[in-house]
C-alpha positions, 0 to 999 in steps of 0.5 A: 379718658377710659370712659371716652374710649368706651363711648367711642368704641360703643358708638363705633360698634353701634354704627357698624351694627346699623350699617350691617342692618341697613345693608341687609335691609337694602341687599336683595338676592334673586333665586335661580328660578326667579327674576327681581323686577326693581322699579323706582329709578331710571335704569338702562338694561341691555336689550331693552328700550331706554326709559323702561323704568325698572331693572331686572336682576337674575341669579345675583344680588343687588342693593335696593333703596328702601322707600325709593325702589320697589322690588317684586319677583317674577317666577321662572318655574314651569307651568302647564295648562290642560287643553280641552277644545271643541273643534270642527274639522274640514269635513264638518265633523265635530271633535274634542281635542284634549292635550297639555301645554308646558310653558314658562317665562323665557330666560332672556331679559326681553321675555322677562320684561314682556312677562313682567308687564303682562303677568307680574300681578296676575301670574296665577292667570298665566295658564288661563291666558295660554289656554285661550291662545292655544284653543283659538289657534287649535280650532283654526288649525283643526278646521283646515284638516280632516279626521284622517289627517289628524289621526294619521299625522298627529305630529303635524297638528302639534307642529302647526299649533306650536308654530301658530302660537309662537309669535303670540307666546313670544309677545307674552314673554313665554316659551313652550317647552312641550305640546302634547295632543292626548286624545281626540274625542269623536262624539259622532262615532266617525272615527269608530266607523273608520276603524270598523273595516280595519277592525273587521279585517283584524277580527277576521284575521284574528278568527282565521289565526285562532281557527288555524291555531285551533287546527294546529292545536287539534292536530298536535293533540291528535298526534300527541294522543297517537304517540301516547297510544303508540307508547302505550302499545309499545309498553304493553308489548314490552310488558308482554315480552317481559312477562313471557320471559318471566314465564319462560324463566319460571318454567325453566326453573320448574324444569331444572330439577327434573332435567338435572335428575334426568341428566344425572341418570343419563350420565349414570347410564353413559358411565355404565355403558362405558364401563360395560364397553370396557368390560367387554374389551377386557373380556375380549382381550382376556379371551384373546390371551386365554384362547386365541393365542394358545390356539394360534401357538399350538396350530403354529407348532403343528403347522411348523412340524408338518412343514418341516416333515414335508420339507424333509420328505421333499428333500429326500425325494429330490436327493433320490431323484438326483441320484437317479438322474446321476445314475441315468447319466452314468448309465448313458455314459457307459452306454455311450462308451460301449457304443463308441467301443462297439462302433470303433470295433465294427469300424463302420461310421454308420453303425457307430452313428446309429448306435450313438443315436440310439444310446442318446435316445435311451439316455434321454428316456432314462433321464425323463423317467428319472425326473418323472419318478422324482416328481411323483415322489415329491407329490407323494411326499406332499400328499402324505404330509397333508394327509398327516396334517388332516389326520392330526386335525381329525385326531385333535377334533376327536380328542378335544372338539371344543378346542378346535372349534374355539381355534376356528372361532378365534381365527374367524372372530372378526367376521363373527363380531361383524356379523353380530354387530350388523344386528345393531346397525339401525339402532341410534341410541341403546341403553344397556343395564346390568353392566358387562353382564348385560352387554354379554347377554345382549350380544349373545341374544343378538347372535342367537336371534340373528343366527349370523354367528352360529351360521358362520360357525356351522359353515366353518365346521362343515368346510372343515369336515368336507375337507377332512372327508375329501382328504381322507377319501383319497388317502384312506386306501393308502394309509388306512386313516378314518376321519370321524364325522361330526355334525355342526350341531354338536359344536357348543356355541354360546353355551348351548 
Protein backbone atom coordinates (compact mmCIF):
# COMPACT_ATOMS: atom_id res chain seq x y z
CA UNK A 1 0.00 0.00 0.00
CA UNK A 2 2.69 2.54 0.94
CA UNK A 3 4.47 1.68 -2.26
CA UNK A 4 1.39 2.54 -4.26
CA UNK A 5 1.09 5.86 -2.49
CA UNK A 6 4.70 6.65 -3.26
CA UNK A 7 4.30 5.81 -6.84
CA UNK A 8 1.18 7.92 -7.10
CA UNK A 9 2.94 10.81 -5.38
CA UNK A 10 5.93 10.49 -7.66
CA UNK A 11 3.72 10.40 -10.66
CA UNK A 12 1.91 13.47 -9.49
CA UNK A 13 5.15 15.35 -8.91
CA UNK A 14 6.42 14.30 -12.28
CA UNK A 15 3.21 15.44 -13.85
CA UNK A 16 3.51 18.80 -12.11
CA UNK A 17 7.09 19.17 -13.26
CA UNK A 18 6.09 18.30 -16.77
CA UNK A 19 3.32 20.81 -16.66
CA UNK A 20 5.70 23.48 -15.38
CA UNK A 21 8.17 22.65 -18.13
CA UNK A 22 5.49 22.77 -20.75
CA UNK A 23 4.22 26.09 -19.40
CA UNK A 24 7.65 27.60 -19.50
CA UNK A 25 8.15 26.29 -22.96
CA UNK A 26 4.84 27.70 -24.14
CA UNK A 27 4.87 31.06 -22.26
CA UNK A 28 6.43 34.07 -24.02
CA UNK A 29 6.81 37.60 -22.55
CA UNK A 30 7.29 40.76 -24.69
CA UNK A 31 9.92 43.24 -23.41
CA UNK A 32 9.03 46.96 -23.21
CA UNK A 33 11.15 47.77 -26.28
CA UNK A 34 9.94 44.93 -28.47
CA UNK A 35 6.82 43.45 -30.00
CA UNK A 36 6.08 39.67 -30.34
CA UNK A 37 4.84 38.67 -33.74
CA UNK A 38 3.04 35.30 -33.32
CA UNK A 39 2.01 33.54 -36.48
CA UNK A 40 0.59 30.07 -37.25
CA UNK A 41 -3.04 30.52 -36.32
CA UNK A 42 -5.86 32.77 -37.32
CA UNK A 43 -6.31 35.70 -34.99
CA UNK A 44 -8.31 38.88 -35.03
CA UNK A 45 -6.51 41.93 -33.76
CA UNK A 46 -8.19 45.28 -33.21
CA UNK A 47 -7.32 47.77 -35.88
CA UNK A 48 -6.08 45.15 -38.27
CA UNK A 49 -7.80 43.49 -41.15
CA UNK A 50 -9.37 40.13 -40.54
CA UNK A 51 -7.24 37.14 -41.50
CA UNK A 52 -3.82 38.84 -41.04
CA UNK A 53 -2.50 35.46 -39.97
CA UNK A 54 -0.39 36.76 -36.98
CA UNK A 55 -0.88 38.18 -33.56
CA UNK A 56 0.96 41.11 -32.02
CA UNK A 57 1.79 41.11 -28.31
CA UNK A 58 3.51 44.08 -26.57
CA UNK A 59 4.32 44.50 -22.93
CA UNK A 60 2.76 41.28 -21.67
CA UNK A 61 3.02 37.48 -21.80
CA UNK A 62 1.16 34.96 -23.95
CA UNK A 63 0.97 31.22 -24.51
CA UNK A 64 2.43 29.86 -27.72
CA UNK A 65 1.95 26.37 -28.96
CA UNK A 66 5.35 25.04 -29.90
CA UNK A 67 5.42 23.48 -33.31
CA UNK A 68 2.10 25.08 -34.17
CA UNK A 69 2.87 28.79 -33.78
CA UNK A 70 6.04 30.74 -34.56
CA UNK A 71 7.16 33.66 -32.36
CA UNK A 72 9.50 36.42 -33.63
CA UNK A 73 10.51 39.76 -32.13
CA UNK A 74 10.35 43.24 -33.72
CA UNK A 75 12.54 45.87 -32.05
CA UNK A 76 10.89 49.12 -30.99
CA UNK A 77 14.23 50.85 -30.23
CA UNK A 78 15.32 54.16 -31.75
CA UNK A 79 17.33 54.11 -34.93
CA UNK A 80 19.21 56.79 -36.77
CA UNK A 81 20.58 57.28 -40.22
CA UNK A 82 23.07 59.80 -41.51
CA UNK A 83 21.98 61.90 -44.50
CA UNK A 84 24.52 63.00 -47.09
CA UNK A 85 22.59 64.07 -50.16
CA UNK A 86 23.87 65.84 -53.26
CA UNK A 87 21.26 68.38 -54.32
CA UNK A 88 20.81 71.13 -56.86
CA UNK A 89 18.99 74.32 -55.92
CA UNK A 90 16.44 76.22 -57.90
CA UNK A 91 19.33 78.43 -59.08
CA UNK A 92 21.21 75.38 -60.42
CA UNK A 93 23.87 75.55 -57.73
CA UNK A 94 25.01 72.11 -56.53
CA UNK A 95 25.01 71.61 -52.79
CA UNK A 96 25.58 68.73 -50.41
CA UNK A 97 23.18 68.55 -47.50
CA UNK A 98 24.25 66.68 -44.40
CA UNK A 99 21.90 65.75 -41.58
CA UNK A 100 20.56 63.02 -39.34
CA UNK A 101 17.18 61.26 -39.05
CA UNK A 102 16.13 59.58 -35.79
CA UNK A 103 13.22 57.19 -36.21
CA UNK A 104 11.60 54.10 -34.72
CA UNK A 105 8.73 51.66 -35.30
CA UNK A 106 5.41 53.12 -34.22
CA UNK A 107 3.86 51.88 -30.96
CA UNK A 108 0.39 51.20 -32.39
CA UNK A 109 -0.49 47.77 -33.82
CA UNK A 110 -0.95 49.15 -37.37
CA UNK A 111 2.57 50.56 -37.45
CA UNK A 112 3.98 47.41 -35.88
CA UNK A 113 2.11 45.26 -38.46
CA UNK A 114 3.36 47.45 -41.35
CA UNK A 115 6.93 47.36 -40.06
CA UNK A 116 6.70 43.61 -39.44
CA UNK A 117 5.58 42.91 -43.02
CA UNK A 118 8.48 45.02 -44.40
CA UNK A 119 11.41 44.72 -41.98
CA UNK A 120 10.80 41.68 -39.74
CA UNK A 121 13.59 39.70 -41.44
CA UNK A 122 15.51 42.83 -42.62
CA UNK A 123 15.62 45.08 -39.55
CA UNK A 124 19.29 45.95 -40.26
CA UNK A 125 18.27 47.34 -43.66
CA UNK A 126 15.77 49.76 -42.05
CA UNK A 127 18.29 52.70 -41.85
CA UNK A 128 19.25 52.35 -45.50
CA UNK A 129 15.62 52.32 -46.57
CA UNK A 130 14.88 55.43 -44.52
CA UNK A 131 17.97 57.18 -45.96
CA UNK A 132 16.78 56.52 -49.47
CA UNK A 133 13.32 57.84 -48.71
CA UNK A 134 14.63 61.06 -47.17
CA UNK A 135 17.32 61.55 -49.83
CA UNK A 136 14.74 61.49 -52.60
CA UNK A 137 12.40 63.89 -50.94
CA UNK A 138 15.26 66.17 -49.84
CA UNK A 139 16.53 66.49 -53.42
CA UNK A 140 13.03 67.32 -54.56
CA UNK A 141 12.53 69.97 -51.90
CA UNK A 142 16.01 71.57 -52.38
CA UNK A 143 15.35 71.80 -56.09
CA UNK A 144 12.49 74.19 -55.37
CA UNK A 145 14.48 76.43 -53.01
CA UNK A 146 17.28 78.94 -53.41
CA UNK A 147 20.52 78.96 -51.48
CA UNK A 148 19.44 82.06 -49.63
CA UNK A 149 16.19 80.38 -48.56
CA UNK A 150 18.03 77.36 -47.29
CA UNK A 151 20.51 79.46 -45.36
CA UNK A 152 18.05 81.91 -43.89
CA UNK A 153 15.22 79.45 -43.12
CA UNK A 154 16.67 76.07 -42.45
CA UNK A 155 13.66 75.14 -40.32
CA UNK A 156 11.48 75.48 -43.42
CA UNK A 157 13.63 72.92 -45.23
CA UNK A 158 13.34 70.53 -42.29
CA UNK A 159 9.57 70.93 -42.01
CA UNK A 160 8.94 70.38 -45.70
CA UNK A 161 11.13 67.28 -45.71
CA UNK A 162 9.33 65.73 -42.74
CA UNK A 163 5.96 66.52 -44.25
CA UNK A 164 6.94 65.00 -47.59
CA UNK A 165 8.26 61.82 -45.98
CA UNK A 166 5.44 61.44 -43.49
CA UNK A 167 3.09 59.37 -45.69
CA UNK A 168 5.80 56.99 -46.84
CA UNK A 169 7.17 56.59 -43.34
CA UNK A 170 3.67 55.82 -42.10
CA UNK A 171 3.34 53.10 -44.72
CA UNK A 172 6.62 51.66 -43.54
CA UNK A 173 5.30 51.67 -39.96
CA UNK A 174 7.95 54.15 -38.90
CA UNK A 175 7.72 57.49 -37.14
CA UNK A 176 10.35 60.25 -37.24
CA UNK A 177 11.36 61.51 -33.82
CA UNK A 178 13.88 64.10 -35.11
CA UNK A 179 15.26 65.46 -38.37
CA UNK A 180 18.24 67.79 -38.22
CA UNK A 181 20.11 69.47 -41.11
CA UNK A 182 23.67 69.72 -39.86
CA UNK A 183 25.52 71.28 -42.75
CA UNK A 184 25.10 72.61 -46.25
CA UNK A 185 28.28 72.19 -48.24
CA UNK A 186 28.95 74.53 -51.16
CA UNK A 187 31.63 73.16 -53.49
CA UNK A 188 31.28 76.13 -55.87
CA UNK A 189 31.89 78.81 -53.17
CA UNK A 190 28.56 80.48 -53.73
CA UNK A 191 27.73 80.70 -50.04
CA UNK A 192 31.20 82.03 -49.33
CA UNK A 193 30.76 84.70 -51.98
CA UNK A 194 27.43 85.63 -50.47
CA UNK A 195 29.08 86.10 -47.15
CA UNK A 196 32.00 88.11 -48.43
CA UNK A 197 30.20 91.53 -48.43
CA UNK A 198 28.94 90.85 -44.99
CA UNK A 199 32.32 89.55 -43.95
CA UNK A 200 33.94 92.65 -45.45
CA UNK A 201 31.47 94.86 -43.61
CA UNK A 202 32.05 92.93 -40.46
CA UNK A 203 35.79 93.12 -41.01
CA UNK A 204 35.48 96.83 -41.68
CA UNK A 205 33.45 97.32 -38.55
CA UNK A 206 35.92 95.17 -36.68
CA UNK A 207 38.84 97.24 -37.96
CA UNK A 208 36.99 100.46 -37.10
CA UNK A 209 36.15 99.12 -33.69
CA UNK A 210 39.75 97.99 -33.26
CA UNK A 211 41.04 101.40 -34.37
CA UNK A 212 38.61 103.12 -32.03
CA UNK A 213 39.65 100.78 -29.26
CA UNK A 214 43.32 101.50 -30.06
CA UNK A 215 42.62 105.23 -30.04
CA UNK A 216 40.81 105.01 -26.72
CA UNK A 217 43.57 102.80 -25.39
CA UNK A 218 46.20 105.30 -26.59
CA UNK A 219 44.30 108.20 -25.03
CA UNK A 220 43.91 106.23 -21.83
CA UNK A 221 47.62 105.41 -21.88
CA UNK A 222 48.51 109.06 -22.52
CA UNK A 223 46.20 110.15 -19.71
CA UNK A 224 47.72 107.49 -17.51
CA UNK A 225 51.23 108.69 -18.42
CA UNK A 226 50.12 112.29 -17.75
CA UNK A 227 48.71 111.29 -14.39
CA UNK A 228 51.87 109.36 -13.63
CA UNK A 229 53.94 112.42 -14.55
CA UNK A 230 51.67 114.63 -12.47
CA UNK A 231 51.91 112.22 -9.56
CA UNK A 232 55.70 112.13 -9.98
CA UNK A 233 55.79 115.94 -10.05
CA UNK A 234 53.60 116.22 -6.96
CA UNK A 235 55.71 113.60 -5.23
CA UNK A 236 58.92 115.45 -6.07
CA UNK A 237 57.36 118.74 -4.92
CA UNK A 238 56.28 117.13 -1.67
CA UNK A 239 59.70 115.56 -1.24
CA UNK A 240 61.34 118.93 -1.88
CA UNK A 241 58.99 120.53 0.66
CA UNK A 242 59.75 117.84 3.20
CA UNK A 243 63.47 118.21 2.51
CA UNK A 244 63.17 121.98 2.99
CA UNK A 245 61.36 121.42 6.27
CA UNK A 246 64.03 118.96 7.35
CA UNK A 247 66.76 121.43 6.40
CA UNK A 248 64.93 124.20 8.23
CA UNK A 249 64.50 122.00 11.29
CA UNK A 250 68.19 121.06 11.12
CA UNK A 251 69.19 124.73 10.83
CA UNK A 252 66.96 125.57 13.78
CA UNK A 253 68.47 122.71 15.74
CA UNK A 254 71.97 123.94 14.89
CA UNK A 255 70.99 127.49 15.91
CA UNK A 256 69.24 126.37 19.08
CA UNK A 257 72.46 126.38 21.12
CA UNK A 258 73.68 129.85 20.11
CA UNK A 259 70.16 131.24 20.37
CA UNK A 260 69.79 129.78 23.84
CA UNK A 261 73.13 131.29 24.88
CA UNK A 262 72.16 134.66 23.41
CA UNK A 263 68.77 134.49 25.13
CA UNK A 264 70.48 133.62 28.40
CA UNK A 265 72.90 136.51 28.01
CA UNK A 266 70.02 138.79 27.07
CA UNK A 267 68.13 137.69 30.16
CA UNK A 268 71.22 138.36 32.26
CA UNK A 269 71.55 141.83 30.74
CA UNK A 270 67.84 142.49 31.32
CA UNK A 271 68.11 141.37 34.93
CA UNK A 272 71.25 143.46 35.44
CA UNK A 273 69.46 146.43 33.87
CA UNK A 274 66.53 145.87 36.21
CA UNK A 275 68.90 145.64 39.17
CA UNK A 276 70.58 148.87 38.03
CA UNK A 277 67.18 150.57 37.76
CA UNK A 278 66.24 149.37 41.23
CA UNK A 279 69.61 150.52 42.56
CA UNK A 280 69.13 153.94 40.95
CA UNK A 281 65.64 154.15 42.47
CA UNK A 282 67.08 153.14 45.83
CA UNK A 283 69.78 155.78 45.58
CA UNK A 284 67.23 158.35 44.52
CA UNK A 285 65.03 157.46 47.47
CA UNK A 286 68.10 157.52 49.73
CA UNK A 287 68.99 160.93 48.35
CA UNK A 288 65.43 162.08 48.94
CA UNK A 289 65.59 160.85 52.52
CA UNK A 290 69.12 162.04 53.28
CA UNK A 291 69.27 165.35 51.44
CA UNK A 292 65.99 166.70 50.19
CA UNK A 293 63.81 166.04 53.17
CA UNK A 294 66.26 167.55 55.73
CA UNK A 295 66.80 170.53 53.39
CA UNK A 296 63.03 170.92 52.99
CA UNK A 297 62.66 170.74 56.76
CA UNK A 298 65.30 173.39 57.38
CA UNK A 299 63.90 175.65 54.66
CA UNK A 300 60.39 175.16 56.06
CA UNK A 301 61.66 176.03 59.52
CA UNK A 302 63.37 179.17 58.30
CA UNK A 303 60.38 180.12 56.19
CA UNK A 304 58.04 179.60 59.11
CA UNK A 305 60.19 181.68 61.46
CA UNK A 306 60.45 184.47 58.87
CA UNK A 307 56.71 184.40 58.30
CA UNK A 308 56.07 184.47 62.04
CA UNK A 309 58.41 187.42 62.53
CA UNK A 310 56.81 189.12 59.55
CA UNK A 311 53.33 188.53 60.88
CA UNK A 312 54.39 189.86 64.26
CA UNK A 313 55.77 193.01 62.74
CA UNK A 314 52.69 193.44 60.58
CA UNK A 315 50.49 193.01 63.60
CA UNK A 316 52.53 195.58 65.51
CA UNK A 317 52.33 197.99 62.59
CA UNK A 318 48.60 197.46 62.31
CA UNK A 319 48.17 198.03 66.05
CA UNK A 320 50.19 201.17 65.87
CA UNK A 321 48.18 202.34 62.84
CA UNK A 322 44.99 201.60 64.75
CA UNK A 323 46.27 203.52 67.71
CA UNK A 324 47.15 206.43 65.49
CA UNK A 325 43.75 206.26 63.85
CA UNK A 326 42.03 206.26 67.22
CA UNK A 327 44.17 209.12 68.35
CA UNK A 328 43.29 211.03 65.21
CA UNK A 329 39.63 210.31 65.79
CA UNK A 330 39.89 211.48 69.39
CA UNK A 331 41.69 214.56 68.28
CA UNK A 332 39.03 215.16 65.71
CA UNK A 333 36.35 214.78 68.34
CA UNK A 334 38.18 217.12 70.60
CA UNK A 335 38.57 219.63 67.82
CA UNK A 336 34.95 219.24 66.89
CA UNK A 337 33.92 219.71 70.45
CA UNK A 338 36.12 222.74 70.72
CA UNK A 339 34.74 224.07 67.46
CA UNK A 340 31.21 223.57 68.72
CA UNK A 341 32.01 225.27 71.92
CA UNK A 342 33.66 228.12 70.05
CA UNK A 343 30.72 228.35 67.68
CA UNK A 344 28.31 228.34 70.48
CA UNK A 345 30.44 231.00 72.15
CA UNK A 346 30.45 233.22 69.21
CA UNK A 347 26.78 232.31 68.61
CA UNK A 348 27.10 232.68 64.94
CA UNK A 349 26.00 229.81 62.71
CA UNK A 350 28.25 230.68 59.92
CA UNK A 351 31.30 230.80 62.05
CA UNK A 352 30.33 227.55 63.71
CA UNK A 353 29.68 225.92 60.38
CA UNK A 354 32.98 227.09 59.02
CA UNK A 355 34.74 225.89 62.10
CA UNK A 356 33.01 222.52 61.90
CA UNK A 357 33.92 222.16 58.25
CA UNK A 358 37.49 222.99 58.92
CA UNK A 359 37.59 220.64 61.84
CA UNK A 360 36.14 217.83 59.73
CA UNK A 361 38.68 218.38 57.00
CA UNK A 362 41.47 218.41 59.46
CA UNK A 363 40.18 215.19 61.04
CA UNK A 364 39.99 213.43 57.67
CA UNK A 365 43.45 214.64 56.79
CA UNK A 366 44.74 213.35 60.05
CA UNK A 367 43.06 209.97 59.49
CA UNK A 368 44.49 209.74 56.00
CA UNK A 369 47.90 210.59 57.33
CA UNK A 370 47.58 207.96 60.03
CA UNK A 371 46.50 205.29 57.49
CA UNK A 372 49.39 206.11 55.19
CA UNK A 373 51.77 205.89 58.10
CA UNK A 374 50.34 202.45 58.96
CA UNK A 375 50.78 201.19 55.39
CA UNK A 376 54.29 202.54 55.31
CA UNK A 377 55.07 200.76 58.54
CA UNK A 378 53.63 197.50 57.15
CA UNK A 379 55.67 197.78 53.96
CA UNK A 380 58.68 198.57 55.99
CA UNK A 381 58.09 195.53 58.16
CA UNK A 382 57.62 193.26 55.13
CA UNK A 383 60.80 194.58 53.52
CA UNK A 384 62.67 194.07 56.74
CA UNK A 385 61.39 190.48 56.90
CA UNK A 386 62.43 189.72 53.33
CA UNK A 387 65.79 191.37 53.96
CA UNK A 388 66.24 189.20 57.00
CA UNK A 389 65.38 186.09 54.95
CA UNK A 390 67.81 187.08 52.22
CA UNK A 391 70.41 187.89 54.82
CA UNK A 392 69.87 184.53 56.41
CA UNK A 393 70.14 182.77 53.03
CA UNK A 394 73.30 184.71 52.20
CA UNK A 395 74.76 183.80 55.53
CA UNK A 396 73.82 180.16 54.96
CA UNK A 397 75.38 180.30 51.53
CA UNK A 398 78.55 181.79 52.97
CA UNK A 399 78.71 179.22 55.72
CA UNK A 400 77.60 176.05 53.79
CA UNK A 401 77.42 176.66 50.10
CA UNK A 402 77.05 172.96 49.21
CA UNK A 403 73.97 172.53 51.39
CA UNK A 404 72.19 175.47 49.77
CA UNK A 405 73.07 174.24 46.29
CA UNK A 406 71.92 170.77 47.29
CA UNK A 407 68.63 172.24 48.52
CA UNK A 408 68.14 174.14 45.29
CA UNK A 409 69.03 171.03 43.30
CA UNK A 410 66.67 168.92 45.37
CA UNK A 411 63.83 171.39 44.82
CA UNK A 412 64.49 171.42 41.05
CA UNK A 413 65.55 167.77 40.77
CA UNK A 414 62.62 166.71 38.50
CA UNK A 415 63.63 169.37 35.97
CA UNK A 416 67.26 168.27 36.16
CA UNK A 417 66.34 164.59 35.68
CA UNK A 418 64.04 165.46 32.78
CA UNK A 419 66.78 167.48 31.12
CA UNK A 420 69.25 164.66 31.67
CA UNK A 421 66.86 162.02 30.33
CA UNK A 422 66.33 164.00 27.14
CA UNK A 423 69.77 162.81 26.04
CA UNK A 424 68.36 159.28 25.84
CA UNK A 425 65.13 160.24 24.03
CA UNK A 426 66.25 158.81 20.67
CA UNK A 427 67.76 155.59 22.08
CA UNK A 428 65.70 152.41 21.36
CA UNK A 429 67.77 149.76 23.17
CA UNK A 430 70.54 150.33 25.72
CA UNK A 431 72.70 147.78 27.50
CA UNK A 432 74.34 149.03 30.70
CA UNK A 433 77.20 147.13 32.28
CA UNK A 434 78.70 147.30 35.82
CA UNK A 435 75.23 147.39 37.44
CA UNK A 436 74.21 150.47 39.41
CA UNK A 437 77.68 152.05 39.10
CA UNK A 438 77.35 151.85 35.37
CA UNK A 439 73.94 153.53 35.48
CA UNK A 440 75.25 156.34 37.72
CA UNK A 441 78.31 156.83 35.54
CA UNK A 442 76.19 156.86 32.39
CA UNK A 443 73.75 159.36 33.91
CA UNK A 444 76.60 161.59 35.10
CA UNK A 445 78.23 161.47 31.68
CA UNK A 446 74.93 162.31 30.05
CA UNK A 447 74.52 165.31 32.31
CA UNK A 448 78.07 166.40 31.63
CA UNK A 449 77.89 165.82 27.84
CA UNK A 450 74.52 167.45 27.42
CA UNK A 451 75.28 170.20 29.89
CA UNK A 452 71.62 170.37 30.70
CA UNK A 453 71.84 169.68 34.44
CA UNK A 454 74.88 171.92 34.90
CA UNK A 455 73.25 174.77 32.99
CA UNK A 456 70.14 174.47 35.12
CA UNK A 457 72.22 174.55 38.31
CA UNK A 458 74.13 177.61 37.13
CA UNK A 459 70.85 179.29 36.19
CA UNK A 460 69.49 178.62 39.69
CA UNK A 461 72.63 180.03 41.37
CA UNK A 462 72.65 183.06 39.07
CA UNK A 463 68.98 183.70 39.86
CA UNK A 464 69.62 183.31 43.55
CA UNK A 465 72.66 185.65 43.47
CA UNK A 466 70.75 188.16 41.38
CA UNK A 467 67.91 188.19 43.85
CA UNK A 468 70.40 188.53 46.70
CA UNK A 469 72.20 191.40 45.04
CA UNK A 470 69.00 193.27 44.20
CA UNK A 471 67.65 192.83 47.66
CA UNK A 472 70.90 193.69 49.38
CA UNK A 473 71.29 196.68 47.13
CA UNK A 474 68.02 198.11 48.38
CA UNK A 475 68.38 197.18 51.99
CA UNK A 476 72.13 197.58 52.50
CA UNK A 477 71.94 201.31 53.36
CA UNK A 478 69.21 200.67 55.90
CA UNK A 479 70.56 197.54 57.62
CA UNK A 480 74.19 197.39 56.57
CA UNK A 481 74.02 193.81 55.27
CA UNK A 482 76.49 192.78 52.56
CA UNK A 483 75.70 189.61 50.48
CA UNK A 484 78.75 187.65 49.27
CA UNK A 485 78.90 186.99 45.55
CA UNK A 486 79.87 183.61 44.19
CA UNK A 487 80.13 182.43 40.65
CA UNK A 488 78.21 179.37 39.48
CA UNK A 489 81.52 177.66 38.75
CA UNK A 490 82.19 177.41 42.48
CA UNK A 491 79.20 175.08 42.98
CA UNK A 492 80.33 171.41 42.90
CA UNK A 493 78.19 169.38 40.52
CA UNK A 494 78.82 165.71 39.76
CA UNK A 495 81.96 165.80 41.86
CA UNK A 496 83.71 168.41 39.69
